[in-house]
Residue, then its C-alpha position, 0 to 999 in steps of 0.5 A: x523593603x519588600x513590596x506587597x504589590x501583586x506581581x504577575x507570575x506564570x503558573x502551570x494548571x490542569x486537572x487534579x494530578x495534571x499540570x498541562x497548561x500554563x497561565x498567568x497568575x496575577x497575584x503573588x503571594x497568592x491569597x490561597x496561602x493564608x488558608x493553608x494548614x501549614x501556616x499553623x505548623x512549624x515550617x521545619x515539618x515541611x522543609x529538610x534540615x541540612x543534616x537530615x538523614x533518610x529515616x528522619x526525612x521519611x518521617x518528616x515527609x509522611x507527617x507533612x503529607x498527612x497535613x497536606x492531605x486535609x488542607x483546603x488549598x492542597x491543589x493550589x499549593x501543588x500547582x504553585x510548587x510545580x509551576x515555580x519548580x520549588x526545589x525544597x520541601x513538601x508542597x501540596x502533598x508532593x515532596x521534592x522527589x514526587x515533583x521531579x518524577x511528575x516533571x520528568x513524566x508529565 
């Protein structure tokens, strides 16, 4: 059985485009997630298929990023993905490669 009780997780926060400070996030799953535009879209748009080829990936990521661009919780989602080192998918308008670059060069 999955618990619905909040747990404390560590998140990295900062100004837009920066992830400079760590703080505790007492709520997981985060309440902002319910407001995310991706909730109304097939999750396959945000996560790669096992057999996805580069042209398919580019199209999927471009489409997902367009959805993220108008999402009211884009910043919270991006911070979450960076803090939790999400390995797969587009989060807050950032692809896996985007997140790796930002983590390598903070």
